N, CA, C, O and the ligand as a Tripos MOL2 file, in Angstrom:
@<TRIPOS>MOLECULE
protein
  273   271    69     0     0
PROTEIN
NO_CHARGES

@<TRIPOS>ATOM
      1 N         -29.5250  -37.7510  -20.9220 N.3       1 MET1
      2 CA        -28.2110  -37.7890  -21.5690 C.3       1 MET1
      3 C         -27.1210  -37.3070  -20.6040 C.2       1 MET1
      4 O         -27.3330  -36.3680  -19.8370 O.2       1 MET1
      5 N         -26.0030  -37.9330  -20.6500 N.am      2 ALA2
      6 CA        -24.8910  -37.5190  -19.7920 C.3       2 ALA2
      7 C         -24.3190  -36.1960  -20.2830 C.2       2 ALA2
      8 O         -24.2440  -35.9290  -21.4820 O.2       2 ALA2
      9 N         -23.9270  -35.3940  -19.3320 N.am      3 THR3
     10 CA        -23.3220  -34.1130  -19.6930 C.3       3 THR3
     11 C         -21.8920  -34.3330  -20.1690 C.2       3 THR3
     12 O         -21.1200  -35.0680  -19.5530 O.2       3 THR3
     13 N         -21.5640  -33.6940  -21.2530 N.am      4 LYS4
     14 CA        -20.2050  -33.8290  -21.7810 C.3       4 LYS4
     15 C         -19.2390  -32.9970  -20.9480 C.2       4 LYS4
     16 O         -19.4780  -31.8150  -20.7000 O.2       4 LYS4
     17 N         -18.1640  -33.6130  -20.5250 N.am      5 LYS5
     18 CA        -17.1860  -32.8790  -19.7170 C.3       5 LYS5
     19 C         -16.3090  -32.0060  -20.6070 C.2       5 LYS5
     20 O         -16.0340  -32.3610  -21.7530 O.2       5 LYS5
     21 N         -15.8680  -30.8640  -20.0810 N.am      6 PRO6
     22 CA        -14.9950  -29.9860  -20.8540 C.3       6 PRO6
     23 C         -13.6850  -30.6820  -21.2000 C.2       6 PRO6
     24 O         -13.1870  -31.5060  -20.4340 O.2       6 PRO6
     25 N         -13.1460  -30.3500  -22.3350 N.am      7 ALA7
     26 CA        -11.8880  -30.9550  -22.7960 C.3       7 ALA7
     27 C         -10.7550  -30.7280  -21.8050 C.2       7 ALA7
     28 O          -9.8490  -31.5540  -21.6950 O.2       7 ALA7
     29 N         -10.8020  -29.6200  -21.0900 N.am      8 LYS8
     30 CA         -9.7660  -29.2660  -20.1380 C.3       8 LYS8
     31 C          -9.5830  -30.3640  -19.0770 C.2       8 LYS8
     32 O          -8.4600  -30.7540  -18.7560 O.2       8 LYS8
     33 N         -10.7040  -30.8500  -18.5470 N.am      9 ILE9
     34 CA        -10.6660  -31.8930  -17.5260 C.3       9 ILE9
     35 C         -10.0290  -33.1600  -18.1030 C.2       9 ILE9
     36 O          -9.2210  -33.8130  -17.4430 O.2       9 ILE9
     37 N         -10.3930  -33.4910  -19.3120 N.am     10 ALA10
     38 CA         -9.8750  -34.7080  -19.9350 C.3      10 ALA10
     39 C          -8.3570  -34.6590  -20.0780 C.2      10 ALA10
     40 O          -7.6780  -35.6580  -19.8400 O.2      10 ALA10
     41 N          -7.8260  -33.5090  -20.4630 N.am     11 SER11
     42 CA         -6.3780  -33.4180  -20.6470 C.3      11 SER11
     43 C          -5.6590  -33.4230  -19.2970 C.2      11 SER11
     44 O          -4.5090  -33.8540  -19.2120 O.2      11 SER11
     45 N          -6.3250  -32.9500  -18.2470 N.am     12 GLN12
     46 CA         -5.7410  -33.0100  -16.9090 C.3      12 GLN12
     47 C          -5.5690  -34.4540  -16.4800 C.2      12 GLN12
     48 O          -4.5480  -34.8180  -15.8960 O.2      12 GLN12
     49 N          -6.5650  -35.2740  -16.7680 N.am     13 LYS13
     50 CA         -6.5280  -36.6680  -16.3720 C.3      13 LYS13
     51 C          -5.3710  -37.3900  -17.0290 C.2      13 LYS13
     52 O          -4.7460  -38.2570  -16.4170 O.2      13 LYS13
     53 N          -5.0850  -37.0410  -18.2590 N.am     14 LYS14
     54 CA         -3.9710  -37.6580  -18.9660 C.3      14 LYS14
     55 C          -2.6390  -37.2310  -18.3510 C.2      14 LYS14
     56 O          -1.6090  -37.8680  -18.5710 O.2      14 LYS14
     57 N          -2.6760  -36.1400  -17.5750 N.am     15 GLY15
     58 CA         -1.4530  -35.6660  -16.9470 C.3      15 GLY15
     59 C          -0.5490  -34.9650  -17.9280 C.2      15 GLY15
     60 O           0.6280  -34.7490  -17.6380 O.2      15 GLY15
     61 N          -1.0610  -34.6120  -19.0580 N.am     16 LYS16
     62 CA         -0.2220  -33.9220  -20.0420 C.3      16 LYS16
     63 C          -0.1750  -32.4330  -19.7580 C.2      16 LYS16
     64 O           0.6690  -31.9960  -18.9750 O.2      16 LYS16
     65 N          -1.0160  -31.6620  -20.3400 N.am     17 ALA17
     66 CA         -0.9800  -30.2000  -20.2340 C.3      17 ALA17
     67 C          -0.8730  -29.6510  -18.8060 C.2      17 ALA17
     68 O          -1.0150  -28.4470  -18.5910 O.2      17 ALA17
     69 N          -0.6290  -30.5110  -17.8590 N.am     18 TRP18
     70 CA         -0.6340  -30.0630  -16.4670 C.3      18 TRP18
     71 C           0.7740  -29.8960  -15.9120 C.2      18 TRP18
     72 O           0.9430  -29.4960  -14.7610 O.2      18 TRP18
     73 N           1.7660  -30.1940  -16.7070 N.am     19 LYS19
     74 CA          3.1520  -29.9470  -16.3020 C.3      19 LYS19
     75 C           3.7980  -29.1040  -17.3910 C.2      19 LYS19
     76 O           3.4440  -29.2050  -18.5660 O.2      19 LYS19
     77 N           4.7270  -28.2940  -16.9950 N.am     20 ARG20
     78 CA          5.3280  -27.3670  -17.9240 C.3      20 ARG20
     79 C           6.7600  -27.1050  -17.4930 C.2      20 ARG20
     80 O           7.0580  -27.1450  -16.2990 O.2      20 ARG20
     81 N           7.6400  -26.8430  -18.4250 N.am     21 SER21
     82 CA          8.9870  -26.4920  -17.9990 C.3      21 SER21
     83 C           9.2340  -25.0230  -18.2600 C.2      21 SER21
     84 O           8.7130  -24.4470  -19.2160 O.2      21 SER21
     85 N          10.0340  -24.4260  -17.3980 N.am     22 CYS22
     86 CA         10.2840  -22.9930  -17.4200 C.3      22 CYS22
     87 C          10.9570  -22.5710  -18.7290 C.2      22 CYS22
     88 O          11.9080  -23.2190  -19.1680 O.2      22 CYS22
     89 N          10.4770  -21.4940  -19.3570 N.am     23 PRO23
     90 CA         11.0750  -21.0240  -20.6080 C.3      23 PRO23
     91 C          12.4690  -20.4420  -20.4260 C.2      23 PRO23
     92 O          13.2230  -20.3550  -21.3950 O.2      23 PRO23
     93 N          12.8330  -20.0410  -19.2090 N.am     24 SER24
     94 CA         14.1630  -19.4500  -19.0350 C.3      24 SER24
     95 C          15.1810  -20.3820  -18.3830 C.2      24 SER24
     96 O          16.3710  -20.2760  -18.6810 O.2      24 SER24
     97 N          14.7510  -21.3000  -17.4940 N.am     25 CYS25
     98 CA         15.7360  -22.1800  -16.8730 C.3      25 CYS25
     99 C          15.3980  -23.6570  -17.0390 C.2      25 CYS25
    100 O          16.1780  -24.5240  -16.6460 O.2      25 CYS25
    101 N          14.2340  -23.9420  -17.6220 N.am     26 GLU26
    102 CA         13.8120  -25.3170  -17.9140 C.3      26 GLU26
    103 C          13.5800  -26.1760  -16.6900 C.2      26 GLU26
    104 O          13.5500  -27.4040  -16.7840 O.2      26 GLU26
    105 N          13.4130  -25.5340  -15.5340 N.am     27 ASN27
    106 CA         12.9840  -26.2580  -14.3540 C.3      27 ASN27
    107 C          11.5060  -26.5810  -14.4730 C.2      27 ASN27
    108 O          10.8210  -26.0850  -15.3670 O.2      27 ASN27
    109 N          11.0220  -27.4120  -13.5690 N.am     28 GLU28
    110 CA          9.6130  -27.7420  -13.5530 C.3      28 GLU28
    111 C           8.8040  -26.5450  -13.0550 C.2      28 GLU28
    112 O           9.2560  -25.7920  -12.1920 O.2      28 GLU28
    113 N           7.6080  -26.3850  -13.6080 N.am     29 MET29
    114 CA          6.7280  -25.3190  -13.1430 C.3      29 MET29
    115 C           5.4720  -25.9280  -12.5600 C.2      29 MET29
    116 O           5.0330  -26.9940  -12.9930 O.2      29 MET29
    117 N           4.8940  -25.2600  -11.5830 N.am     30 ASP30
    118 CA          3.6440  -25.7030  -11.0020 C.3      30 ASP30
    119 C           2.6210  -24.5920  -11.0620 C.2      30 ASP30
    120 O           2.9630  -23.4090  -11.0830 O.2      30 ASP30
    121 N           1.3510  -24.9920  -11.0900 N.am     31 MET31
    122 CA          0.2790  -24.0200  -11.0490 C.3      31 MET31
    123 C           0.2630  -23.3520   -9.6760 C.2      31 MET31
    124 O           0.3840  -24.0180   -8.6480 O.2      31 MET31
    125 N           0.1150  -22.0440   -9.6740 N.am     32 ALA32
    126 CA          0.0400  -21.3370   -8.4060 C.3      32 ALA32
    127 C          -0.9460  -20.1940   -8.5410 C.2      32 ALA32
    128 O          -1.0930  -19.6040   -9.6110 O.2      32 ALA32
    129 N          -1.6130  -19.8930   -7.4520 N.am     33 ARG33
    130 CA         -2.5060  -18.7440   -7.4440 C.3      33 ARG33
    131 C          -1.6690  -17.5490   -7.0260 C.2      33 ARG33
    132 O          -1.1540  -17.4940   -5.9090 O.2      33 ARG33
    133 N          -1.5420  -16.6060   -7.9240 N.am     34 VAL34
    134 CA         -0.6370  -15.4820   -7.6920 C.3      34 VAL34
    135 C          -1.4200  -14.1800   -7.5940 C.2      34 VAL34
    136 O          -2.2900  -13.8920   -8.4160 O.2      34 VAL34
    137 N          -1.0900  -13.4020   -6.5700 N.am     35 LEU35
    138 CA         -1.6780  -12.0710   -6.4380 C.3      35 LEU35
    139 C          -0.6270  -11.0550   -6.8460 C.2      35 LEU35
    140 O           0.4390  -10.9900   -6.2330 O.2      35 LEU35
    141 N          -0.9060  -10.2760   -7.8530 N.am     36 ARG36
    142 CA          0.0850   -9.3260   -8.3500 C.3      36 ARG36
    143 C          -0.4110   -7.9060   -8.1700 C.2      36 ARG36
    144 O          -1.5850   -7.6030   -8.3820 O.2      36 ARG36
    145 N           0.5150   -7.0380   -7.7730 N.am     37 ALA37
    146 CA          0.1530   -5.6440   -7.5670 C.3      37 ALA37
    147 C           0.0470   -4.8930   -8.8950 C.2      37 ALA37
    148 O          -0.7820   -3.9960   -9.0470 O.2      37 ALA37
    149 N           0.9020   -5.2740   -9.8580 N.am     38 ASN38
    150 CA          0.9650   -4.5160  -11.1140 C.3      38 ASN38
    151 C           0.3220   -5.2220  -12.2970 C.2      38 ASN38
    152 O           0.4930   -4.8060  -13.4430 O.2      38 ASN38
    153 N          -0.4100   -6.2770  -12.0220 N.am     39 GLY39
    154 CA         -1.0050   -6.9900  -13.1420 C.3      39 GLY39
    155 C          -2.1590   -7.8290  -12.6660 C.2      39 GLY39
    156 O          -2.4900   -7.8340  -11.4800 O.2      39 GLY39
    157 N          -2.7700   -8.5340  -13.5810 N.am     40 PRO40
    158 CA         -3.9190   -9.3680  -13.2220 C.3      40 PRO40
    159 C          -3.5150  -10.5130  -12.3000 C.2      40 PRO40
    160 O          -2.4620  -11.1230  -12.4850 O.2      40 PRO40
    161 N          -4.3540  -10.8040  -11.3070 N.am     41 SER41
    162 CA         -4.1130  -11.9240  -10.4140 C.3      41 SER41
    163 C          -4.8500  -13.1460  -10.9400 C.2      41 SER41
    164 O          -5.7920  -13.0440  -11.7270 O.2      41 SER41
    165 N          -4.3920  -14.3000  -10.4800 N.am     42 GLY42
    166 CA         -5.0650  -15.5170  -10.9010 C.3      42 GLY42
    167 C          -4.1120  -16.6810  -10.9420 C.2      42 GLY42
    168 O          -3.0930  -16.6860  -10.2510 O.2      42 GLY42
    169 N          -4.4390  -17.6680  -11.7490 N.am     43 MET43
    170 CA         -3.6170  -18.8570  -11.8290 C.3      43 MET43
    171 C          -2.4820  -18.6490  -12.8270 C.2      43 MET43
    172 O          -2.6980  -18.2380  -13.9670 O.2      43 MET43
    173 N          -1.2990  -18.9380  -12.3770 N.am     44 TYR44
    174 CA         -0.1200  -18.8330  -13.2390 C.3      44 TYR44
    175 C           0.7340  -20.0780  -13.0640 C.2      44 TYR44
    176 O           0.6330  -20.7800  -12.0580 O.2      44 TYR44
    177 N           1.5660  -20.3390  -14.0430 N.am     45 TRP45
    178 CA          2.6200  -21.3300  -13.8690 C.3      45 TRP45
    179 C           3.7540  -20.6180  -13.1560 C.2      45 TRP45
    180 O           4.1680  -19.5340  -13.5670 O.2      45 TRP45
    181 N           4.2590  -21.2240  -12.0880 N.am     46 LEU46
    182 CA          5.3550  -20.6200  -11.3470 C.3      46 LEU46
    183 C           6.5490  -21.5570  -11.3740 C.2      46 LEU46
    184 O           6.4400  -22.7310  -11.0200 O.2      46 LEU46
    185 N           7.6970  -21.0260  -11.8000 N.am     47 CYS47
    186 CA          8.9220  -21.8110  -11.8370 C.3      47 CYS47
    187 C           9.3110  -22.2310  -10.4210 C.2      47 CYS47
    188 O           9.2530  -21.4320   -9.4860 O.2      47 CYS47
    189 N           9.7070  -23.4880  -10.2790 N.am     48 GLN48
    190 CA         10.0510  -23.9960   -8.9380 C.3      48 GLN48
    191 C          11.4950  -23.7000   -8.5560 C.2      48 GLN48
    192 O          11.9230  -24.0360   -7.4530 O.2      48 GLN48
    193 N          12.2360  -23.0850   -9.4410 N.am     49 ASN49
    194 CA         13.5950  -22.6750   -9.1300 C.3      49 ASN49
    195 C          13.5450  -21.3540   -8.3640 C.2      49 ASN49
    196 O          13.0740  -20.3450   -8.8890 O.2      49 ASN49
    197 N          14.0310  -21.3630   -7.1230 N.am     50 ASN50
    198 CA         13.8990  -20.1880   -6.2620 C.3      50 ASN50
    199 C          14.6850  -18.9740   -6.7360 C.2      50 ASN50
    200 O          14.4010  -17.8510   -6.3200 O.2      50 ASN50
    201 N          15.6580  -19.1870   -7.5930 N.am     51 SER51
    202 CA         16.4020  -18.0340   -8.0840 C.3      51 SER51
    203 C          15.8700  -17.5660   -9.4360 C.2      51 SER51
    204 O          16.4380  -16.6670  -10.0550 O.2      51 SER51
    205 N          14.7920  -18.1710   -9.8840 N.am     52 CYS52
    206 CA         14.2270  -17.8170  -11.1910 C.3      52 CYS52
    207 C          12.8370  -17.2090  -11.0260 C.2      52 CYS52
    208 O          12.6080  -16.0520  -11.3800 O.2      52 CYS52
    209 N          11.9030  -18.0110  -10.4810 N.am     53 ASN53
    210 CA         10.5380  -17.5450  -10.2000 C.3      53 ASN53
    211 C           9.8180  -16.9330  -11.4000 C.2      53 ASN53
    212 O           9.0440  -15.9880  -11.2510 O.2      53 ASN53
    213 N          10.0750  -17.4710  -12.5750 N.am     54 THR54
    214 CA          9.3670  -16.9810  -13.7500 C.3      54 THR54
    215 C           7.8910  -17.3500  -13.6900 C.2      54 THR54
    216 O           7.5250  -18.4570  -13.2940 O.2      54 THR54
    217 N           7.0580  -16.4050  -14.0890 N.am     55 LEU55
    218 CA          5.6230  -16.6430  -14.1670 C.3      55 LEU55
    219 C           5.2010  -16.7620  -15.6200 C.2      55 LEU55
    220 O           5.6350  -15.9880  -16.4730 O.2      55 LEU55
    221 N           4.3570  -17.7350  -15.8880 N.am     56 VAL56
    222 CA          3.8070  -17.9050  -17.2210 C.3      56 VAL56
    223 C           2.2940  -18.0010  -17.0860 C.2      56 VAL56
    224 O           1.7930  -18.7070  -16.2120 O.2      56 VAL56
    225 N           1.5660  -17.3000  -17.9410 N.am     57 THR57
    226 CA          0.1070  -17.3560  -17.8680 C.3      57 THR57
    227 C          -0.3790  -18.7220  -18.3400 C.2      57 THR57
    228 O           0.3580  -19.4750  -18.9770 O.2      57 THR57
    229 N          -1.6200  -19.0230  -18.0180 N.am     58 THR58
    230 CA         -2.1850  -20.3100  -18.4310 C.3      58 THR58
    231 C          -2.2420  -20.4090  -19.9480 C.2      58 THR58
    232 O          -2.3210  -21.5090  -20.4960 O.2      58 THR58
    233 N          -2.2010  -19.2670  -20.6330 N.am     59 ALA59
    234 CA         -2.2020  -19.2840  -22.0920 C.3      59 ALA59
    235 C          -0.8040  -19.5090  -22.6560 C.2      59 ALA59
    236 O          -0.6340  -19.7020  -23.8600 O.2      59 ALA59
    237 N           0.2050  -19.4840  -21.7670 N.am     60 GLY60
    238 CA          1.5590  -19.7940  -22.2080 C.3      60 GLY60
    239 C           2.4480  -18.5840  -22.4290 C.2      60 GLY60
    240 O           3.5690  -18.7280  -22.9180 O.2      60 GLY60
    241 N           1.9710  -17.3900  -22.0790 N.am     61 ALA61
    242 CA          2.7820  -16.1970  -22.2550 C.3      61 ALA61
    243 C           3.5900  -15.9100  -21.0000 C.2      61 ALA61
    244 O           3.0710  -16.0340  -19.8900 O.2      61 ALA61
    245 N           4.8370  -15.5340  -21.1550 N.am     62 VAL62
    246 CA          5.6720  -15.1950  -20.0060 C.3      62 VAL62
    247 C           5.1380  -13.9110  -19.3790 C.2      62 VAL62
    248 O           4.9330  -12.9100  -20.0650 O.2      62 VAL62
    249 N           4.9160  -13.9540  -18.0630 N.am     63 ALA63
    250 CA          4.3260  -12.8060  -17.3690 C.3      63 ALA63
    251 C           5.3050  -12.1710  -16.4040 C.2      63 ALA63
    252 O           4.8960  -11.5320  -15.4340 O.2      63 ALA63
    253 N           6.6010  -12.3400  -16.6600 N.am     64 GLY64
    254 CA          7.5940  -11.7310  -15.7840 C.3      64 GLY64
    255 C           8.0270  -12.6840  -14.6820 C.2      64 GLY64
    256 O           7.8480  -13.8970  -14.7970 O.2      64 GLY64
    257 N           8.5940  -12.1420  -13.6200 N.am     65 THR65
    258 CA          9.0240  -12.9700  -12.5010 C.3      65 THR65
    259 C           8.3060  -12.5410  -11.2380 C.2      65 THR65
    260 O           7.8670  -11.4000  -11.0990 O.2      65 THR65
    261 N           8.2010  -13.4870  -10.3250 N.am     66 LEU66
    262 CA          7.5360  -13.2120   -9.0680 C.3      66 LEU66
    263 C           8.5310  -12.6580   -8.0660 C.2      66 LEU66
    264 O           9.6100  -13.2170   -7.8690 O.2      66 LEU66
    265 N           8.1620  -11.5590   -7.4380 N.am     67 ASP67
    266 CA          9.0240  -10.9580   -6.4140 C.3      67 ASP67
    267 C           8.7000  -11.5760   -5.0740 C.2      67 ASP67
    268 O           7.5940  -11.3930   -4.5660 O.2      67 ASP67
    269 N           9.6260  -12.2970   -4.4910 N.am     68 ILE68
    270 CA          9.3530  -12.9080   -3.1840 C.3      68 ILE68
    271 C          10.2610  -12.2670   -2.1350 C.2      68 ILE68
    272 O          10.2010  -12.6310   -0.9610 O.2      68 ILE68
    273 ZN         12.7950  -20.8770  -14.2230 Zn       69 ZN69
@<TRIPOS>BOND
     1     1     2 1
     2     2     3 1
     3     3     4 2
     4     3     5 am
     5     5     6 1
     6     6     7 1
     7     7     8 2
     8     7     9 am
     9     9    10 1
    10    10    11 1
    11    11    12 2
    12    11    13 am
    13    13    14 1
    14    14    15 1
    15    15    16 2
    16    15    17 am
    17    17    18 1
    18    18    19 1
    19    19    20 2
    20    19    21 am
    21    21    22 1
    22    22    23 1
    23    23    24 2
    24    23    25 am
    25    25    26 1
    26    26    27 1
    27    27    28 2
    28    27    29 am
    29    29    30 1
    30    30    31 1
    31    31    32 2
    32    31    33 am
    33    33    34 1
    34    34    35 1
    35    35    36 2
    36    35    37 am
    37    37    38 1
    38    38    39 1
    39    39    40 2
    40    39    41 am
    41    41    42 1
    42    42    43 1
    43    43    44 2
    44    43    45 am
    45    45    46 1
    46    46    47 1
    47    47    48 2
    48    47    49 am
    49    49    50 1
    50    50    51 1
    51    51    52 2
    52    51    53 am
    53    53    54 1
    54    54    55 1
    55    55    56 2
    56    55    57 am
    57    57    58 1
    58    58    59 1
    59    59    60 2
    60    59    61 am
    61    61    62 1
    62    62    63 1
    63    63    64 2
    64    63    65 am
    65    65    66 1
    66    66    67 1
    67    67    68 2
    68    67    69 am
    69    69    70 1
    70    70    71 1
    71    71    72 2
    72    71    73 am
    73    73    74 1
    74    74    75 1
    75    75    76 2
    76    75    77 am
    77    77    78 1
    78    78    79 1
    79    79    80 2
    80    79    81 am
    81    81    82 1
    82    82    83 1
    83    83    84 2
    84    83    85 am
    85    85    86 1
    86    86    87 1
    87    87    88 2
    88    87    89 am
    89    89    90 1
    90    90    91 1
    91    91    92 2
    92    91    93 am
    93    93    94 1
    94    94    95 1
    95    95    96 2
    96    95    97 am
    97    97    98 1
    98    98    99 1
    99    99   100 2
   100    99   101 am
   101   101   102 1
   102   102   103 1
   103   103   104 2
   104   103   105 am
   105   105   106 1
   106   106   107 1
   107   107   108 2
   108   107   109 am
   109   109   110 1
   110   110   111 1
   111   111   112 2
   112   111   113 am
   113   113   114 1
   114   114   115 1
   115   115   116 2
   116   115   117 am
   117   117   118 1
   118   118   119 1
   119   119   120 2
   120   119   121 am
   121   121   122 1
   122   122   123 1
   123   123   124 2
   124   123   125 am
   125   125   126 1
   126   126   127 1
   127   127   128 2
   128   127   129 am
   129   129   130 1
   130   130   131 1
   131   131   132 2
   132   131   133 am
   133   133   134 1
   134   134   135 1
   135   135   136 2
   136   135   137 am
   137   137   138 1
   138   138   139 1
   139   139   140 2
   140   139   141 am
   141   141   142 1
   142   142   143 1
   143   143   144 2
   144   143   145 am
   145   145   146 1
   146   146   147 1
   147   147   148 2
   148   147   149 am
   149   149   150 1
   150   150   151 1
   151   151   152 2
   152   151   153 am
   153   153   154 1
   154   154   155 1
   155   155   156 2
   156   155   157 am
   157   157   158 1
   158   158   159 1
   159   159   160 2
   160   159   161 am
   161   161   162 1
   162   162   163 1
   163   163   164 2
   164   163   165 am
   165   165   166 1
   166   166   167 1
   167   167   168 2
   168   167   169 am
   169   169   170 1
   170   170   171 1
   171   171   172 2
   172   171   173 am
   173   173   174 1
   174   174   175 1
   175   175   176 2
   176   175   177 am
   177   177   178 1
   178   178   179 1
   179   179   180 2
   180   179   181 am
   181   181   182 1
   182   182   183 1
   183   183   184 2
   184   183   185 am
   185   185   186 1
   186   186   187 1
   187   187   188 2
   188   187   189 am
   189   189   190 1
   190   190   191 1
   191   191   192 2
   192   191   193 am
   193   193   194 1
   194   194   195 1
   195   195   196 2
   196   195   197 am
   197   197   198 1
   198   198   199 1
   199   199   200 2
   200   199   201 am
   201   201   202 1
   202   202   203 1
   203   203   204 2
   204   203   205 am
   205   205   206 1
   206   206   207 1
   207   207   208 2
   208   207   209 am
   209   209   210 1
   210   210   211 1
   211   211   212 2
   212   211   213 am
   213   213   214 1
   214   214   215 1
   215   215   216 2
   216   215   217 am
   217   217   218 1
   218   218   219 1
   219   219   220 2
   220   219   221 am
   221   221   222 1
   222   222   223 1
   223   223   224 2
   224   223   225 am
   225   225   226 1
   226   226   227 1
   227   227   228 2
   228   227   229 am
   229   229   230 1
   230   230   231 1
   231   231   232 2
   232   231   233 am
   233   233   234 1
   234   234   235 1
   235   235   236 2
   236   235   237 am
   237   237   238 1
   238   238   239 1
   239   239   240 2
   240   239   241 am
   241   241   242 1
   242   242   243 1
   243   243   244 2
   244   243   245 am
   245   245   246 1
   246   246   247 1
   247   247   248 2
   248   247   249 am
   249   249   250 1
   250   250   251 1
   251   251   252 2
   252   251   253 am
   253   253   254 1
   254   254   255 1
   255   255   256 2
   256   255   257 am
   257   257   258 1
   258   258   259 1
   259   259   260 2
   260   259   261 am
   261   261   262 1
   262   262   263 1
   263   263   264 2
   264   263   265 am
   265   265   266 1
   266   266   267 1
   267   267   268 2
   268   267   269 am
   269   269   270 1
   270   270   271 1
   271   271   272 2
@<TRIPOS>SUBSTRUCTURE
     1 MET1         2 RESIDUE 1 A MET
     2 ALA2         6 RESIDUE 1 A ALA
     3 THR3        10 RESIDUE 1 A THR
     4 LYS4        14 RESIDUE 1 A LYS
     5 LYS5        18 RESIDUE 1 A LYS
     6 PRO6        22 RESIDUE 1 A PRO
     7 ALA7        26 RESIDUE 1 A ALA
     8 LYS8        30 RESIDUE 1 A LYS
     9 ILE9        34 RESIDUE 1 A ILE
    10 ALA10       38 RESIDUE 1 A ALA
    11 SER11       42 RESIDUE 1 A SER
    12 GLN12       46 RESIDUE 1 A GLN
    13 LYS13       50 RESIDUE 1 A LYS
    14 LYS14       54 RESIDUE 1 A LYS
    15 GLY15       58 RESIDUE 1 A GLY
    16 LYS16       62 RESIDUE 1 A LYS
    17 ALA17       66 RESIDUE 1 A ALA
    18 TRP18       70 RESIDUE 1 A TRP
    19 LYS19       74 RESIDUE 1 A LYS
    20 ARG20       78 RESIDUE 1 A ARG
    21 SER21       82 RESIDUE 1 A SER
    22 CYS22       86 RESIDUE 1 A CYS
    23 PRO23       90 RESIDUE 1 A PRO
    24 SER24       94 RESIDUE 1 A SER
    25 CYS25       98 RESIDUE 1 A CYS
    26 GLU26      102 RESIDUE 1 A GLU
    27 ASN27      106 RESIDUE 1 A ASN
    28 GLU28      110 RESIDUE 1 A GLU
    29 MET29      114 RESIDUE 1 A MET
    30 ASP30      118 RESIDUE 1 A ASP
    31 MET31      122 RESIDUE 1 A MET
    32 ALA32      126 RESIDUE 1 A ALA
    33 ARG33      130 RESIDUE 1 A ARG
    34 VAL34      134 RESIDUE 1 A VAL
    35 LEU35      138 RESIDUE 1 A LEU
    36 ARG36      142 RESIDUE 1 A ARG
    37 ALA37      146 RESIDUE 1 A ALA
    38 ASN38      150 RESIDUE 1 A ASN
    39 GLY39      154 RESIDUE 1 A GLY
    40 PRO40      158 RESIDUE 1 A PRO
    41 SER41      162 RESIDUE 1 A SER
    42 GLY42      166 RESIDUE 1 A GLY
    43 MET43      170 RESIDUE 1 A MET
    44 TYR44      174 RESIDUE 1 A TYR
    45 TRP45      178 RESIDUE 1 A TRP
    46 LEU46      182 RESIDUE 1 A LEU
    47 CYS47      186 RESIDUE 1 A CYS
    48 GLN48      190 RESIDUE 1 A GLN
    49 ASN49      194 RESIDUE 1 A ASN
    50 ASN50      198 RESIDUE 1 A ASN
    51 SER51      202 RESIDUE 1 A SER
    52 CYS52      206 RESIDUE 1 A CYS
    53 ASN53      210 RESIDUE 1 A ASN
    54 THR54      214 RESIDUE 1 A THR
    55 LEU55      218 RESIDUE 1 A LEU
    56 VAL56      222 RESIDUE 1 A VAL
    57 THR57      226 RESIDUE 1 A THR
    58 THR58      230 RESIDUE 1 A THR
    59 ALA59      234 RESIDUE 1 A ALA
    60 GLY60      238 RESIDUE 1 A GLY
    61 ALA61      242 RESIDUE 1 A ALA
    62 VAL62      246 RESIDUE 1 A VAL
    63 ALA63      250 RESIDUE 1 A ALA
    64 GLY64      254 RESIDUE 1 A GLY
    65 THR65      258 RESIDUE 1 A THR
    66 LEU66      262 RESIDUE 1 A LEU
    67 ASP67      266 RESIDUE 1 A ASP
    68 ILE68      270 RESIDUE 1 A ILE
    69 ZN69       273 GROUP 0 **** ****
């Protein structure tokens, strides 16, 4: 029997849940691997607006802004 693929992969292929707009400036966000000193590191949505840099967790919660 073929192994059933996780639903996550299927939604990626559709190109849906893989793009997100920033909750504060509505710019496009991209997935980024973020290392944080004061919080958990891992994959976050990062706002592509350089003056915003809002971080959102993969679960959709705002995780503050990235200090660059
Ligand atoms: Zn933003």
